[in-house]
C-alpha positions as CSV (number, residue, x, y, z in Angstrom):
1,M,-21.5,36.5,14.7
2,P,-20.3,37.6,18.2
3,E,-16.8,36.6,19.3
4,S,-18.3,34.7,22.2
5,Y,-20.0,32.3,19.7
6,F,-16.7,31.2,18.2
7,H,-15.1,31.0,21.7
8,N,-17.8,28.7,23.0
9,L,-17.6,26.6,19.8
10,I,-13.8,26.2,20.0
11,T,-14.1,25.3,23.7
12,A,-16.7,22.6,22.9
13,L,-14.6,21.1,20.1
14,K,-11.5,21.0,22.3
15,T,-13.6,19.3,25.1
16,K,-14.7,16.7,22.6
17,D,-11.0,16.0,21.8
18,K,-10.3,15.4,25.5
19,D,-13.3,13.2,25.9
20,S,-12.5,11.0,22.9
21,N,-8.8,10.7,23.8
22,I,-8.0,10.6,20.1
23,Y,-6.4,14.0,19.4
24,R,-4.6,14.3,22.8
25,R,-1.2,14.7,21.0
26,F,-2.0,18.3,20.2
27,S,-1.1,19.2,23.8
28,S,2.3,17.5,23.5
29,N,3.6,19.8,20.7
30,K,4.6,16.8,18.7
31,P,3.5,17.1,15.1
32,M,1.4,14.4,13.5
33,P,2.4,12.7,10.2
34,S,1.5,14.6,7.1
35,S,-0.4,13.0,4.2
36,E,0.7,15.9,2.0
37,A,4.4,15.2,2.8
38,L,3.9,11.4,2.2
39,N,2.3,12.1,-1.2
40,E,5.4,14.1,-2.1
41,I,7.7,11.4,-0.9
42,I,5.9,8.7,-2.9
43,Q,6.0,11.0,-6.0
44,R,9.7,11.4,-5.6
45,I,10.3,7.7,-5.2
46,K,8.3,7.1,-8.4
47,N,10.5,9.8,-10.0
48,I,13.6,7.8,-9.4
49,L,12.2,4.4,-10.0
50,F,11.3,5.3,-13.6
51,P,12.9,8.7,-14.4
52,G,11.2,10.6,-17.1
53,F,7.9,8.7,-16.9
54,W,6.9,10.2,-13.6
55,G,7.9,13.7,-12.5
56,Y,10.2,15.8,-14.7
57,S,10.2,14.3,-18.2
58,E,13.2,16.0,-19.7
59,I,15.8,13.6,-18.3
60,N,19.0,12.8,-20.3
61,A,22.2,11.0,-19.8
62,S,24.0,14.0,-18.4
63,S,21.3,14.9,-15.9
64,I,20.0,11.6,-14.6
65,D,22.6,11.1,-11.8
66,F,22.0,14.6,-10.4
67,Y,18.2,14.1,-10.8
68,I,18.2,10.8,-8.9
69,G,20.6,12.1,-6.3
70,T,18.6,15.2,-5.6
71,N,15.4,13.2,-5.2
72,L,17.1,10.7,-2.9
73,D,18.4,13.4,-0.7
74,I,14.9,14.9,-0.3
75,I,13.3,11.5,0.2
76,Q,15.8,10.7,2.9
77,R,15.2,13.9,4.9
78,C,11.4,14.0,4.5
79,L,10.8,10.3,5.1
80,S,13.0,10.3,8.1
81,E,10.9,13.2,9.5
82,Q,7.6,11.5,8.8
83,I,8.8,8.2,10.4
84,K,10.0,10.1,13.5
85,R,6.6,11.8,13.7
86,V,4.7,8.6,13.5
87,L,6.9,6.8,16.0
88,C,6.2,9.6,18.5
89,F,2.5,9.9,17.5
90,N,1.9,6.2,17.9
91,G,2.7,6.0,21.6
92,E,2.8,8.0,24.9
93,L,6.5,8.9,24.7
94,S,8.5,11.3,26.8
95,D,10.7,13.9,25.1
96,V,13.8,11.8,25.8
97,E,12.2,8.8,24.1
98,C,11.1,10.9,21.2
99,N,14.7,12.1,20.8
100,N,15.7,8.4,20.4
101,C,13.1,8.2,17.6
102,I,15.3,10.5,15.5
103,D,18.1,7.9,15.3
104,K,15.6,5.1,14.8
105,S,13.8,7.0,12.0
106,K,17.1,7.6,10.1
107,D,18.0,3.8,10.4
108,L,14.5,2.8,9.1
109,T,14.7,5.3,6.3
110,K,18.1,3.9,5.1
111,L,16.6,0.4,5.2
112,L,13.8,1.5,2.9
113,L,16.2,3.3,0.5
114,D,18.3,0.1,0.4
115,K,15.2,-1.7,-0.8
116,L,14.6,0.6,-3.8
117,P,16.6,-1.4,-6.3
118,F,14.6,-4.5,-5.2
119,I,11.3,-2.7,-5.5
120,K,12.3,-1.5,-9.0
121,G,13.2,-5.0,-10.1
122,M,9.8,-6.3,-8.9
123,L,8.0,-3.5,-10.7
124,V,9.8,-4.2,-13.9
125,Q,8.5,-7.8,-13.8
126,D,5.0,-6.4,-13.0
127,I,5.2,-4.1,-16.1
128,K,6.3,-7.0,-18.3
129,A,3.4,-9.1,-17.0
130,A,0.9,-6.4,-17.7
131,F,2.3,-6.1,-21.3
132,A,2.2,-9.8,-21.8
133,G,-1.2,-10.3,-20.3
134,D,-3.1,-7.6,-22.1
135,P,-3.5,-7.7,-25.9
136,A,-4.5,-4.0,-25.8
137,A,-1.1,-3.0,-24.5
138,T,1.1,-1.6,-27.3
139,S,4.3,-1.0,-25.3
140,Y,5.9,-1.0,-21.9
141,E,5.8,2.8,-22.0
142,E,2.0,2.7,-22.3
143,V,1.7,0.3,-19.4
144,I,3.8,2.6,-17.1
145,Y,1.9,5.8,-18.2
146,C,-1.6,4.5,-18.3
147,Y,-2.3,1.4,-16.3
148,P,-3.9,2.0,-12.8
149,G,-2.8,-1.5,-11.7
150,I,0.8,-0.4,-12.1
151,I,0.2,2.7,-10.0
152,A,-1.5,0.6,-7.3
153,I,1.2,-2.0,-7.2
154,T,3.9,0.7,-7.1
155,Y,2.4,2.2,-4.0
156,H,1.9,-1.2,-2.5
157,R,5.4,-2.4,-3.0
158,I,6.7,0.7,-1.3
159,A,4.2,0.4,1.5
160,H,4.7,-3.3,2.0
161,E,8.5,-2.8,2.6
162,L,7.6,-0.1,5.2
163,H,5.1,-2.5,6.8
164,L,7.8,-5.2,7.0
165,L,10.0,-2.7,8.8
166,G,7.3,-2.4,11.5
167,I,6.6,1.3,10.8
168,P,3.0,2.1,11.9
169,I,0.3,4.1,10.1
170,I,2.5,5.3,7.2
171,P,2.0,2.1,5.1
172,R,-1.7,2.4,5.4
173,M,-1.7,6.1,4.5
174,I,0.3,5.2,1.3
175,N,-2.0,2.5,0.2
176,E,-5.1,4.6,0.9
177,A,-3.6,7.2,-1.4
178,A,-3.4,4.6,-4.1
179,H,-6.9,3.5,-3.3
180,S,-8.2,7.0,-3.9
181,L,-6.3,7.3,-7.1
182,T,-7.1,3.9,-8.7
183,G,-10.1,2.3,-6.9
184,I,-7.8,-0.6,-6.0
185,D,-7.6,-1.4,-2.3
186,I,-4.5,-3.4,-1.2
187,H,-3.6,-3.7,2.4
188,P,0.2,-3.1,2.9
189,G,0.4,-6.4,4.8
190,A,-0.5,-8.5,1.7
191,A,2.5,-10.4,0.3
192,I,2.5,-10.3,-3.5
193,G,4.9,-12.2,-5.7
194,D,6.6,-10.8,-8.9
195,S,4.9,-10.5,-12.3
196,F,1.6,-9.4,-10.7
197,F,-1.0,-7.8,-13.0
198,I,-4.3,-6.2,-12.2
199,D,-6.2,-5.5,-15.4
200,H,-8.7,-2.6,-15.3
201,G,-8.6,-2.7,-11.5
202,T,-11.6,-0.8,-10.2
203,G,-13.1,-2.4,-7.1
204,V,-10.3,-4.8,-6.4
205,V,-9.8,-5.6,-2.7
206,I,-6.8,-7.5,-1.3
207,G,-6.8,-8.1,2.4
208,E,-4.0,-7.8,5.0
209,T,-2.9,-11.5,5.3
210,C,-3.3,-12.4,1.6
211,I,-0.4,-14.3,0.1
212,I,-0.2,-14.1,-3.7
213,G,2.2,-16.1,-5.7
214,K,4.2,-15.3,-8.9
215,N,2.6,-14.5,-12.3
216,V,-0.9,-13.9,-11.0
217,R,-3.4,-11.9,-13.0
218,I,-6.7,-10.6,-11.6
219,Y,-9.4,-8.4,-13.1
220,Q,-11.8,-5.7,-11.9
221,G,-14.1,-6.3,-8.9
222,V,-12.1,-9.2,-7.4
223,T,-12.2,-9.5,-3.7
224,L,-9.6,-11.5,-1.7
225,G,-11.2,-11.1,1.7
226,S,-12.0,-12.5,5.1
227,K,-14.9,-14.9,5.6
228,S,-15.6,-13.9,9.2
229,F,-14.2,-11.8,12.0
230,P,-13.6,-13.9,15.2
231,V,-14.2,-11.9,18.4
232,E,-13.0,-12.0,22.0
233,T,-15.4,-12.8,24.8
234,S,-15.6,-9.0,25.3
235,G,-17.0,-8.7,21.7
236,E,-13.9,-7.0,20.3
237,V,-12.6,-8.3,17.0
238,I,-9.4,-10.4,17.2
239,K,-6.7,-8.7,15.2
240,G,-3.6,-10.1,13.4
241,I,-4.9,-13.6,12.6
242,E,-4.4,-15.2,9.1
243,R,-7.8,-14.8,7.6
244,H,-7.4,-14.1,3.8
245,P,-6.7,-16.4,0.8
246,I,-3.5,-17.9,-0.4
247,I,-3.2,-17.6,-4.2
248,G,-0.7,-19.9,-5.9
249,D,1.5,-19.3,-8.9
250,N,0.2,-18.7,-12.4
251,V,-3.4,-18.1,-11.3
252,V,-5.9,-16.1,-13.2
253,I,-8.9,-14.6,-11.3
254,Y,-11.6,-13.2,-13.6
255,A,-13.9,-10.2,-12.9
256,N,-16.0,-9.9,-9.8
257,A,-14.8,-13.2,-8.3
258,T,-14.9,-13.3,-4.5
259,I,-12.6,-15.5,-2.5
260,L,-13.1,-15.4,1.3
261,G,-11.2,-17.0,4.2
262,R,-7.8,-18.8,4.6
263,I,-8.2,-21.1,1.6
264,K,-5.6,-22.0,-1.0
265,I,-6.2,-21.5,-4.7
266,K,-3.8,-24.0,-6.4
267,D,-1.1,-23.2,-8.8
268,N,-2.2,-22.9,-12.5
269,S,-5.8,-22.4,-11.6
270,I,-8.4,-20.3,-13.4
271,V,-11.1,-18.8,-11.1
272,K,-14.3,-18.0,-13.1
273,G,-15.8,-14.5,-13.2
274,N,-18.5,-13.9,-10.5
275,A,-17.4,-17.0,-8.6
276,W,-18.1,-17.0,-4.8
277,I,-15.5,-19.2,-3.1
278,T,-15.4,-19.9,0.6
279,K,-13.8,-23.3,0.4
280,E,-11.6,-25.3,-2.0
281,N,-14.5,-26.3,-4.3
282,K,-13.5,-27.8,-7.7
283,D,-16.9,-26.9,-9.1
284,M,-16.1,-23.2,-8.7
285,I,-12.5,-23.5,-10.1
286,D,-11.1,-24.8,-13.4
287,F,-7.9,-26.5,-12.6
288,E,-6.7,-26.4,-16.2
289,K,-3.1,-25.6,-16.8
290,L,-2.5,-22.1,-18.2
């Protein structure tokens, strides 16, 4: 094809960028966040949460400190860079303001690193819950290696802490990576208590403002979603309202159940498979103690 063809096509594509006002940051020479870099960061966090299970497998007592330290150093540098990028990317900032983002990104990265022992403690309880809740599980090791629910909740617990720190975009990118891997879609805003177990997992959806208590077990195809989307008079969807279910402690939700809206499922409840719940209806829920 003639060179003019590609020149005209490039010009047309660049014009579309300007018209849509979405990709305008290309002109500012400020790099956008990288999904590839975030994938590496999450892999390295997984490496240090459970050394030997994820990442390099030949860890021993003499090498573990060096292994964890090396990964921590790389995580700190790479995550700080990605947070800096997303802070600059997410607003119309001057060069001076973007320079301020460097210090802020380092502070936010440290806060996330400080949370890693807490995240590991939560995941240990999740793994124990998966082992206790599935008669097919033969060991904790099998649960860590093989269960998609553990992968999904690992990504989520990291993303949720970043969400609580007010970091934009990155938490969603992390959870969407888990969604692609597992078929489990958890918004990073969802608050999930310890000892959480998703069995099988494919098709599970957990919305942004869900609150899930302790020792909750759910099965494939479960949706914890919004009943409706209130809109402004302009027709735009109102964002940020509490619109997803609250699930109490010690609840079991069986396969393909759908729970919609800001309703409470009481402690110690069993939600039947294929149930469709939009209000607190005792006909749809067995309130028998587990």
